[in-house]
C-alpha positions as CSV (number, residue, x, y, z in Angstrom):
1,M,-10.9,24.6,-6.0
2,R,-9.6,24.4,-2.2
3,P,-7.1,22.0,-0.9
4,Q,-9.4,20.0,1.1
5,R,-11.7,20.0,-1.9
6,R,-8.4,18.8,-4.5
7,R,-7.4,15.7,-2.0
8,A,-10.8,14.3,-1.7
9,V,-11.2,14.6,-5.4
10,E,-7.8,13.0,-6.4
11,H,-9.0,10.1,-3.6
12,Q,-12.1,9.4,-5.7
13,R,-9.6,9.4,-8.7
14,L,-7.3,7.0,-7.0
15,L,-10.1,4.3,-5.9
16,Q,-11.8,4.4,-9.4
17,D,-8.4,3.7,-11.0
18,I,-6.7,0.8,-9.0
19,E,-6.5,-2.4,-10.4
20,V,-5.9,-6.0,-9.4
21,G,-1.7,-6.5,-9.5
22,D,-1.7,-2.7,-7.8
23,E,0.4,-2.4,-4.7
24,I,-1.6,-0.3,-2.3
25,V,-1.4,1.0,1.6
26,S,-4.4,1.1,3.4
27,T,-5.6,3.7,6.2
28,G,-4.7,1.4,8.8
29,G,-1.0,1.3,7.3
30,L,-1.8,-2.6,5.9
31,F,0.5,-3.0,2.9
32,G,-0.7,-5.5,0.0
33,V,-1.4,-6.3,-3.7
34,I,-5.0,-6.6,-5.0
35,R,-5.9,-9.8,-6.3
36,S,-9.6,-9.1,-6.9
37,I,-12.1,-6.3,-6.9
38,E,-15.7,-6.8,-6.4
39,D,-17.9,-3.1,-6.6
40,A,-16.8,-1.7,-2.8
41,E,-14.9,-4.7,-1.6
42,L,-11.3,-5.7,-2.1
43,H,-9.2,-8.9,-1.7
44,V,-5.7,-8.0,-0.9
45,E,-3.1,-10.1,-0.5
46,V,-0.8,-8.9,2.6
47,A,1.6,-12.3,2.8
48,D,2.1,-15.5,0.6
49,G,-1.2,-17.2,0.5
50,V,-2.8,-14.5,3.3
51,V,-6.0,-12.5,1.7
52,V,-7.8,-10.4,3.2
53,R,-11.0,-8.4,2.4
54,M,-10.7,-4.9,2.5
55,S,-13.2,-1.8,1.6
56,R,-12.3,-0.2,-1.4
57,R,-12.6,3.4,0.8
58,A,-9.8,2.3,3.2
59,V,-6.9,2.3,0.4
60,A,-5.0,5.1,1.6
61,G,-3.0,5.1,-1.8
62,L,-0.8,3.3,-4.2
63,V,2.8,2.2,-3.4
64,E,5.1,3.6,-5.8
65,R,8.1,1.6,-7.1
66,D,11.4,3.6,-9.2
67,G,12.1,0.2,-10.4
68,P,12.9,-3.3,-9.4
69,E,12.5,-4.4,-6.2
70,A,16.3,-3.9,-4.7
71,E,17.4,-5.0,-0.9
72,P,18.9,-2.5,1.2
73,E,23.1,-2.5,0.9
74,I,24.3,-3.7,4.0
75,E,28.2,-3.8,4.4
76,A,29.6,-6.6,5.8
77,A,31.3,-5.5,8.9
78,E,35.3,-6.6,9.4
79,P,35.5,-9.2,11.6
80,E,36.7,-8.4,15.1
81,T,40.1,-10.0,16.0
82,P,40.6,-10.8,19.8
83,P,42.9,-8.9,21.7
84,D,46.9,-11.0,21.7
85,P,46.8,-12.5,24.8
86,S,51.1,-12.0,25.0
């Protein structure tokens, strides 16, 4: 099977297998969580309480998580001491 055909088949399988609760990214780069599915239309929550309608075909992929959501670690900088006025 040619690479382009293989990608098309994988994308079709992805579109058939998506479920409510999956985190997706759209072809336009919009991230969200699927809240409901109606045939070829999805309702996707993109922010708390903000749900948008989206075509099922607009799903580019699933967002994979490596485990529990973790905040990036940011090291606290040492407070800078002002120069001694003497």
